[in-house]
C-alpha positions in Angstrom: 182.4 116.2 44.9 182.6 116.7 48.7 181.6 120.0 50.2 184.5 121.8 51.7 184.2 123.4 55.1 186.5 126.1 56.5 187.5 126.1 60.2 185.2 129.0 60.9 182.1 127.1 59.7 183.0 124.1 61.7 183.5 126.3 64.8 180.1 127.9 64.4 178.5 124.5 64.1 180.3 123.3 67.2 179.2 126.4 69.2 175.5 125.6 68.2 175.9 122.1 69.5 177.5 123.3 72.8 174.6 125.7 73.2 171.9 122.9 73.2 170.4 122.5 76.6 168.0 119.6 77.3 166.2 121.6 79.9 165.4 125.3 80.3 167.7 127.0 82.7 164.9 127.6 85.1 164.4 123.8 85.7 166.3 120.9 87.2 165.7 117.2 87.8 165.7 115.8 91.3 164.0 113.2 93.5 160.2 113.6 93.6 157.7 112.9 96.3 155.2 112.1 93.6 157.2 109.4 91.6 160.8 108.7 91.0 162.5 111.8 89.6 160.7 115.1 88.7 161.2 118.5 87.2 161.6 121.3 89.7 161.7 125.1 89.3 165.0 126.6 90.4 163.6 130.1 90.0 160.1 131.6 90.0 158.4 131.1 86.6 155.4 133.3 85.6 152.1 131.8 84.4 151.5 131.2 80.6 155.2 130.6 79.9 156.2 127.9 77.4 158.9 125.7 78.8 159.7 123.8 75.7 159.0 120.7 73.7 158.2 117.5 75.7 157.3 115.1 72.9 157.7 114.7 69.2 155.3 112.7 67.1 156.8 109.6 65.7 154.8 106.5 65.0 157.8 104.2 65.6 157.6 104.9 69.4 155.3 103.7 72.1 152.0 105.8 72.0 153.3 107.5 68.8 155.6 110.0 70.4 159.2 110.2 71.5 159.9 112.1 74.7 162.5 114.8 75.0 164.5 115.3 78.2 161.9 117.8 79.3 159.1 115.3 78.6 160.7 112.5 80.5 160.5 113.9 84.0 157.3 115.9 84.7 154.9 114.0 86.9 151.1 113.8 87.3 148.9 115.9 89.5 145.1 116.4 89.6 146.0 120.1 90.5 148.7 120.7 87.9 150.8 123.9 87.5 151.4 123.2 83.8 149.6 121.9 80.8 150.6 120.1 77.6 149.9 122.0 74.4 149.5 120.1 71.1 151.1 122.0 68.2 151.5 120.1 64.9 153.9 117.3 65.6 155.0 118.6 68.9 153.7 118.6 72.5 154.9 121.6 74.5 154.8 122.3 78.2 153.3 125.6 79.4 152.7 126.9 82.8 149.1 127.4 84.1 150.0 129.2 87.2 153.0 131.0 88.8 155.5 128.3 89.6 157.5 129.1 92.7 161.2 128.2 93.1 161.3 124.7 94.5 157.9 123.6 93.1 157.6 120.4 91.1 156.4 120.8 87.5 153.2 118.7 87.1 150.6 118.0 84.4 147.2 116.2 84.6 148.0 113.0 82.7 144.3 112.1 82.5 143.8 114.8 79.8 146.2 113.4 77.3 146.1 110.5 74.8 149.8 109.8 75.0 149.4 108.5 78.5 148.0 105.0 78.3 148.1 101.9 80.4 150.2 99.2 78.8 
């Protein structure tokens, strides 16, 4: 027997879908001087702030992770302003320092197993 939905349940589900944002509201994607496109702060961000999930563990993908929108655009720096935090099946992005409006979001790739040469 099929489950019946009323119009209000469907509307609530639709509102949740519309509320999904691939990036936090404090970030945008634009041309990077480091490489291709990058993530940039569009407002000041305090240190020790979790910006969201960048990768989800999944053995079917290259290096065992699938990238989220957030994970696809941060670039490498040997003096990063963010770090990747491993938490169960997720990798999350967290600020190390205060990130000023206009700064590019960077991580030191050399510290992570999911960045490998092909």
